[in-house]
N, C-alpha and C positions, 0 to 999 in steps of 0.2 A: 454392467460388468458381470462377468461370470464369477460365481462364488461357490464356496463349499455349500452343498445342498442340504446339510443336516439342519433339521428344525429344532429350535428350542420349544419345550412344551408351552402351550398357551392355555391359561385357565381364565375363569371369570374374574373380572377386575373387582378389587375390594370396594365395598359400598361406602364405607365411612373413611373420611380423610380428616386428619387433625389440621385445623386451620391455625395460622399464625397472624396476629394483628399486624397492621401496617406500621410497624415501629421503625423509626428512622435510626440507622446505625452509622457508626463512624467508619472511616476508611479502613478496610481490612478486617472488619468485624464479622462479615459474612464468611463463613467457612464452607458452606454447601457449594457444590459445583453445578453450573448449568450444563457443561458437556457431559455426555453419557457414553458408556462403552456399548450399550445396546439400549433400546427403548424399554420401558419399565415392565410391559406385559402385565401379569397378574400378581406380581410381587408387591405386597402392601408396603414393604419397607422402602420401596423406591417411589412411593406415591404419597409422600408426606410433605406438607408445606414447610418450607424452611430447611429442608434437608436435601441431600444429593439423591440422584437416581443411581443407576448402575455405574460404578467407577472402577470396575475390574478391567481396565484398558489393556488390551492384549500385548502391545508393543511399547508401552510406557513403563518407566520405573515408578513414577508417581506424578500426579498433577494436583496442585493446590491453588486456590483462589488468592490473589494478592490485592484485588480491588474490584468493586462491583458498582455499576451505575446506580445512583441514588444514595450511596453512602456520602457522608459529609465530613469535612475537616473538623476535628475535635475542637479547634480553637475558633476558626473563622466561620464555621457552620456553612461554608460554601460547598455545594454538592458536586460530585462527579457527574458529568452529563454524558449522554450517549447519542446514537450508539457508537461504541469505540471502533476505531479503524487504525490508521497509521500510528506506529508507536516505535519507541527505541529506548535505550538506556545508556548512560555514561556515568563517569565519576564526577560528582560535584566537588568533592574534596576527598582526601584519603580515607575518610570514614563514612562517606555518604554516597549511595547510588541514587541517581536521579532517573526516574522512569517518566517519560513523556508520552502522552497519547492524545489523539485528537478525536473529537466526536464528529461523526459524519451526520450532521444534523441539517435539516432542510428549512428551518425557520417557519414562515407562514405556510410552506408546502407540507410541513411535517404532519399536520392533523390528519390529512388524507392517508398517511402511511401508518397511523396508529400511535402517534405521539403528539407533541405540542411544542410551542416555542420554548427555548431554553431561557433561563433568567439572563438579564443583560450583563455582558462582560464589559466592564468599564476600563477605558484606557486613561493614561495620565492626562490627556487633553480634555477629558470629560465625555468623549463620545462613547456610546454603548452599542455593542453588537450582540444580537441574539443569533440563533443558528449554531454553527459549529464553534466549539471551544477547543483550545489546546492546553490540556492540563499537565502539570508536573506533580509528581509525588516523590518525596524524598524518603528513602529507607536507610536504616542503619545497615552498613555494609556487612558486618560480621553476622548479624541475624539473617540478613538476606541470603548470605552464602550458605547458611546451615538450615534454611527454611524447609527444604525437602527431606531433611533427616529427622524432623520432629513433628509433633502434633499441634504446634502453636498456631493461633490465628495470626494473620498478617498484621493486625492492628498493633501488635506489640513491637513491630519493627518500623512503623510509620513515624517519621519525624515531623512531617507537615506536607502541605500541598499549596499549589498556586497556579499561575498561568505562565506560558512560555515567553510572552512578550507583553509590553504595556504601551507600545506605540506602533502605529500602522500607517503606511503611506499608500496612496492610490496610484492609478495609472497615469495621472498627471504629475506624479512625483511630489504631491502635496501630503503633508501629515493630515490625517483625517480628523476633523473637528466635529463637534455636535452639529446637527442640522440647523439649530438655531443660530449658529455662528458661521453658516455657509459651508459646512462640511459636505463632501460628496464621496460616494462609493460607486465603483465601476459598474456593478451589475444593475444599477438603476440610473445610470448617467449616460447621456448621449455624448457623441464625440465633440460636440460644440460646448460641452460643459453643463448643459441643462439637466437638472434632476427631474426624473419622470416618476410618476406615482404608479404603484401596483393597483390592481382592481380591488373592489370592496371585499372580495373573499380572501385576499392575500395581504392585508395590511400588517405591517410590522408594529407590534404593540409592546414588545419587551425591550426595545432599544431604538436607536436612531436608524440603524441599518442591520443587515444580517450577512454573516459569512455562510455562503451556500455550499453545503456538503463537502467539507474538507475530507478527502478520502484517503488513498494511499499516501503516506509521507515517507521521508527518508532523512536520517541524521547522518551527515557527512563530516567527519573530523578533518581538521586542517592537515595538509601534507600527508594524506593517506597513502599515497603511492611513492613516497620518498620526499626528501627535502625540496620544497618549492614546487612539487608536482601535485596537481589537483587544486582544490580550494585552498585559499590562504587563511581562511577563518573556519571555525566550527559553524556549520550552516544546517538549518532545518529547511527542507524543501516540501512544499505542499501546493495545492491548487484547489480552487473551487471547481467541482467536477461536473455537476449536472445542469443542463440548460433549463431556463426558467420561463419559457414562452407562455406557459399557462397563467403566469402571474400577471401578464399584460393583456389577456383576452378581454375584449370589449373596450379597451382604452385607446385604441388606435396606434399604440406603440408596438413596433416590431423589436423583439429581443435582439435581432441581428444588427439593429441600429445603435445598440448600446456599446459600451466599452467591453462587454462580454464578461468573461469569468477570469478572476485574478489568478495568475501564477505567482507564488509568493516564496521569497527567500528570507529566512529569519536570521539576523545577526544575533546569535544566542548570547554572546558575552554582553551585548548592550541591550538585550531584551527589545529589539526593534525589528519589525517586519516590513519588508519592502515588496510592493507589487513590482514584478519584473516584466514589462511589456515585451522585451526581446525574447522571452520564453513563450510568447503566444497568449492569446486571449480566448481560446476556444473551449477550455475546460479539459483537464487531464486527470486520468485516474492516478497516475504516479509519475513523478519526475525523479530519475535515478542516475547519479553520476557513474561514469565508467572511466577506467584508467586512460588518460590522454597520452601517456608516455612522452610528454613534452612539457616543460615548465611554463610555457607561454600560452597554453590553450587549455580549455576544458571541453569535455564531451558529456552530454546528458542524454539519456534515453527519455523520450517524451511519449509515454504510453497512455492511451485512453480515448475518450470520446472526442467528438469534433463539433461541438455546438449543434448537435443533431443534424449534421451534414455528413453524408457518406455516399459512396465508399471513399476511403482514404487509405494512404499507404502507412506502413510503420514509419516512425519519425525519430530523428535524433536532433540535438542542438549542438552546434560547434560555436564556441565563443573564444575570443582573444582576451587575455588578461592584461591589465595595466593600461587600458585605453578607454576613451569615451565612445559615444555612439557614432562618432565620425572617424574612428581609428586614430585619434590623436592621443599622445601620452597624457595620463593623469598623474600629476606630481603628488605623491603621498604626503608631502609636506606643504603643498600649495594651497590655493584658495578654494579648490573644489569643495562641495558640500560633503558632509560625512556620508550622506546617501551615495553620492557618486564615487567616492573613494572606496567604500565597501563593495559596491557592485563592480567597479572596475577591477579591484584586486582579485575578484572571483570570476572574471570573464563574463559578466552578466549585463554589460552595456552594449558591446559590439559583438554580434553573432547572428546566426541564421538558423532556421529550422529546415532540415533536409528530409526528404521523403525517399523511401526505398523504391528503386526503379530497376527494371529488368531490360536487358538488350532485346530489341524487337526480334532478333534472330533466335532468341532462346526460349520464347514463349511456347512454341510447339513442342519442344522437348519436355516441357512440364505438363503436357496434355491440354494446353490451352490453344485452340485453333483460331479463335477470334479475339483479337486485342481490342478491348472495349472498356474505357475508363468509367462507364456508367454501370458496369457489372462488377460483382464481387469476385474478381479473378483469384485473389489470394485464398478465399474460402473454397473455391473450386479446387485449387491445388491441395489444400489441407485435407479434403475429403476424397481425393482420388487415390485409391489403393495402389494403382499401377504407376503413379508418378514417381520419379526418382526422389531420393531423400536428400540430395545435395544439389546446390546450384550456386553460381556466382552472380553478384549484383552490385549496384552502386547506390549510394545516397546522393541525391541532387536537391538543391534548393529551388523554390519558385522565384518569381521576380520580386516578391515582397521581402522587405527587411525593415524592421523598426528603425526610425531615424532620430528619435528624441522625444523628450517630455512634451514639447510644444507641437509635436506632430503625431501624437497618438490618435489612431483612427478607430472607427467602429469595427467590430469583429468581422463584419461582412467584407471589409476592405483589407483584411490580413491574408495570410496564406490559406485560410480555411476553405474558401470557395475556388481555389485555383488548381487543386490537384487533378481535377477532371478535365480542365480546359485544354484544347488541342494546342494552343499557342504556348502553353506552359510545359509541354513535354520536352525533356532533354533530347538533343539530337541523337537519333539512333536508339533511343530508349523510351519506355513508357512507364509511368508510375504504376507499381504493382499494387493496385488498390484492393481493399477488402472491407469487411465490416469494421467499423471504427471501435467496436466494443472489444478492445484488447485491454486486459487489466494488468496485474502486476508483472513487471519484468524482474529478473534476478541476475545480478552481475556476478561473475566468477570472483570469489573472494581472493583468489590467487593473484597477487599484485604483479606477477609476471605477464598476465594475460590481459587481453583487450577484447572481452567478449561478454555476451549476456544471453539469457534465455527469456523468451517472451511468451506469456500465456495468450493463446489465440482463443479468446473466451467464447465468442458466439457459437462456433461449431465445435469447440474443444480442441485439444491438441496443443503442441508447443513448437516454437521455432528457436533454433540457436543461431546467433549472429556473431561473427568474428571480424573485427576490423583488421585488414591484412596489409595495409601500406600507409597508415595514417601519417607517420613521421615524415616520410618522403613527400606525401601530398602537402603537408604543411610547409616543408622547405620550398616546394615548387610555387607556393602561393606568395613567396617573397614578402612576408609580413602582413599579408591579408588572410582572408579565409579560403579554405580549399575549394576548388571548383567542384569536386565530388569526393566521395569517400568510398573506397572499394571494400567489399565484404564477401566472406564466404558464409553461406546459409545452410544449415542442416535441419531437417525435419526431425526434431528430437522425439516427438510423438505425433503421428498422424491422427486426424480426427475421424477415425474409422472404427467400426465394431471389431473387437478383438485386439486392439492395440494396447490394452492395459487390463490386467486382472489383479485384484487385491487379495493378499493373504489376510484373513480375518480372525483365525483362531477361535471360531465359534462365537465371535462377537459381531458388532455391526448389525444386529438383528432388528428388523423393522416390523413391529407387530401390527397386524391389520392390513398389510399390503399383499399384493398378489405374489410378490417374490418373497424371499427369505431374508435377505440382507439389505443394508442401507445403500442401495444403488438407485439409479433412476428407475422409474416404475416399469419401463419396458425391458430392464435387465441388460441394457447395452453395456458392453465391455470396453469403455473408453473414459477419458476424462469428460466431465459434463460441466460446462460453464466454469472452468477454472478461474479463480480470482487471486487469492493470496498466494505468494510464491517467495521462497527464500532458498538460495544456494548456500549450503553449509559444507565447509571443508575441514575435516578433523584429521587426526594422525592416521586413522584407518579407513576413512570413507569420504567420498563426495556424495552428497544427496540433495534432492529437492524436497522441501516440505511444501505441500500443495493444499490449498483450501478451495472448496467449490462453493458456488452461489447459484444453484440450479433451480430453486423453487421446489425441491423435492418435498412432497407432502409428508414423508416419513422421516425426514432428517437429513441435514447436510453432512458432508464428510471432510475430515482432515486426515491426510495420509502422506506417506513419503515414497519417493522413488530413489533407489541408489543409482548413482550416475557414473558412467565411465568418463573420466575427465579428458581422455584423448579424443573420443568420438562425439562427446556431448549427447550420447544416447544412453538409455537405461543399461546399467551394468548387468542387471538380470532382465533379459528381454521380456517385454510385455508383463512385467511384474512390479507390484508395489505393496506397501504395508499399511493397513488400516490403523489409524491412531485413535480417532474419536469421532463422535457424531453429535448433533444437537438439533433441537427444534423440529419443525414440520407441523403442518396443520392437522395431521392425524396422529401426532405423538400422544401416547397414553398419558403422560404427565400433563400435557396441555388439556386433554379431554377431561382430566380430573381437576383442573384449575389450580395446580400447585406451582410454586416458584422456589428458587434457591434462596432468594433474599427473605422471603416470607411476606405474604400479603401484597405482593406486587403483580400477581397474574392479572392479565387484561383480556387477552383473546388468543386463541390458538393461531400461530403464525409461523412464518419461515424464520430461519436463523442463517448466520453466515460467519464462519471463522474468517478472520480477515488479516492474516499475516503472522509472522513469527520473527523474533529477534534473538540473536545469539548473545548471551550474557556471560559466557564461559570465562573470558579473560577478566571480567570484573569480580568473579567469585573464586577464581583459582588461586592457589597458594604455591609459593616457591618451596624449595627443599628445606629451607630453614623455618617454614611454617608461617611466613609473613605473606601478605597480599602483594601483588604487583603494584608499583606506584603509578601515579598519573603519568609521570615522564616515561616509564617503561611501556605503558599502554598507548601513548600518543603515536600519531602517524602510523607507520607500518607495524608498530608493536602489537596492537590488538590482535591482528590476524596471525602474527607469528605465535603468540601465546595460545590462541585458539587451536592452532595446528599441533601444539604439544600435547593436547588432550585427545583421547580416543572419544568416539561417539558416546560410549557408556559413561565417560567422565564429563560430558558436556551438559550445559544447562541452558534452557531457553525460556522466554516468555512469549505469550501470545494473547490474542484478544478474540472475543466472540460477540457478535451483534445478535441480540435476542429480543425482537419486538414483543414477544408474548408476555414478557415481564416488564410492562411499562406503566402499571397502575400503582396504587398505594404510595409508598414513599417516593418512588421515581416521579410520579405525577405531582405529588405535593411539593417536591423540591424543584419543580420546573426543570427536570433533567432530560426531557424528551423521551427517547426510547431506550430500553434496557440493554444490558450486556455485562460483560465481565472480562477482567484481565487475570491471567493465571500463569503459574510457573510450572515447568515440566521437564522431565528428562526422558531419554529414549533407551529402550532395551531391544535390540534386534538380535535374532539368532545369527550365529557365525556365518551361515551361508548368505546372509543379507549384506555382509560387509565386503567391500572390494579394497584390498590392501593396495596402496599407491606408493610408488617410489618417492623418496623425500627430496627429489630434485627441486621441488617448488620452494624449499626453504632458502634457496639462493636468490637474493633480490638484487637485480642489476641497477646500476646508476641510470637515472633517466637520461634519455638521449637528448642531445642539444640540437 
């Protein structure tokens, strides 16, 4: 990116650093921040173990830590594991805010990445899982709401912690039991039900099985888009993300012969997690609901990797509510299992995965002269400065559809290997395939709209996708699934040099690099490997909060882009605002071996901010000084309340993955790799805000 060229002075680094013992701390006791406004340089005050670096963030009001990996529950002594990724918050009761986050942990693969297996998470059946955990932390609501206005540690507002669920079902629809009782988990189970072992270098030692890298998650409340529209229950969506073929090397087992990677929906109220084969088995970065505008269907964005098979198109899932896998009604008071009733209510038994396809006649207009599904055509489009920024397309399914618990197949026999096949191309169309590394999408929080923005991670840039005729397509399906889904696509940000410049206000300085500020080392002015993404809509602004995962040696960036909600393009062309940075193998704090926790530094390494969550409605007060109730926040209420606040009045939480701080208490507590959760608010100059008409506050009744 192009930045302000002014240099901050660089002096000789301080020689003596005060070390802190590897003391285990309780949740919220760590007050030092891992994120930095600039790297430490020669300032000895920023190079002390157990203390923060530079926290004079240019466009933040304040940032404070609310939990750090390796901290333990004061009563149970169970540790928070890392590194943290998907997260959210909601009201547990009128006085308690529950924050949930999951650790993107890799079980036996984690050692190679700088961590280790997490302690076993035991379910009510007795089975234990190492790898990823999904933690809950309960905070006193009043103290949480005032946290950014005082100097208190977060430990004073922590009520307790736990896990999001205590029962888990596999791809066969079975509750997972201990291995000694015949339990099976999909990532090491063949389609015929046989359990297969990992090689000697990847044995699971802290549990029966392992949850592989739960990455981006999403909390979706019931009736979010109006009464009866969207999910019928409060649901947490997650997925095992990263393929594990290295774990089978030398065993004669092919990872593609297994049931693959689980897509999971958690029934939050009943603390039960269900693997959902209808959502696919290939491994997804993030599964994110979008407004279906119809009470009988759900639509989910399926973003991410494809079991190491590519290229692949962007994908969505369309599911029908209230029916089983054969499109037959499921009586909510009948004899069906609690599993099938829950999944049917939420449209997760009967559905298909659809891929983005372009009319064969339209490829040339996008600068693509040769239609070839073995090539990354979508990446070619994203990097072509001369290509148009808008086009029309359709989502089509392949021939594959999940047919039932007794017909679950190996991942190689699902949709994963079909996107490139000639016989699978829709008539007159070809799947618009590209690199499968697409990370977080961000759905428009305006419940009037049916659209999202997708991070195009490999080359950078973003695409905006709007469903244009979905309700009519559902009607034409006559009770079945739509033949295709029409969309308009806009290139929100192309992946070309000059597409984005950050305002930094003399921060974002990377000491020791060839450039001045925290950009990619060649100074390219664009997004670089964008990962985390959230679309925020307040009373005075639409904006995207963006996190990068680029491997920058001098630190990763968290920044925002103000958005024009009419065009889905930056409200300030080619301009964003730097919020914070962290980590990097050449970060001065890492070179001095200091950590925020104290005594947890292990090795200089990369970091990754990994998403943002808007908690404004949970902490806002009405004119009489009282908090909004759970009933007022339910359904469409939360976003309505968010839109009553300006950006300056809004509050957010976020997470940071930080491998460098994985020793000391983190290792002793078997918490894998380090990281932190934090609360923050934003302060943009007035020219950074785009005032938007309040038409969006009118919420139409769902179409029938």
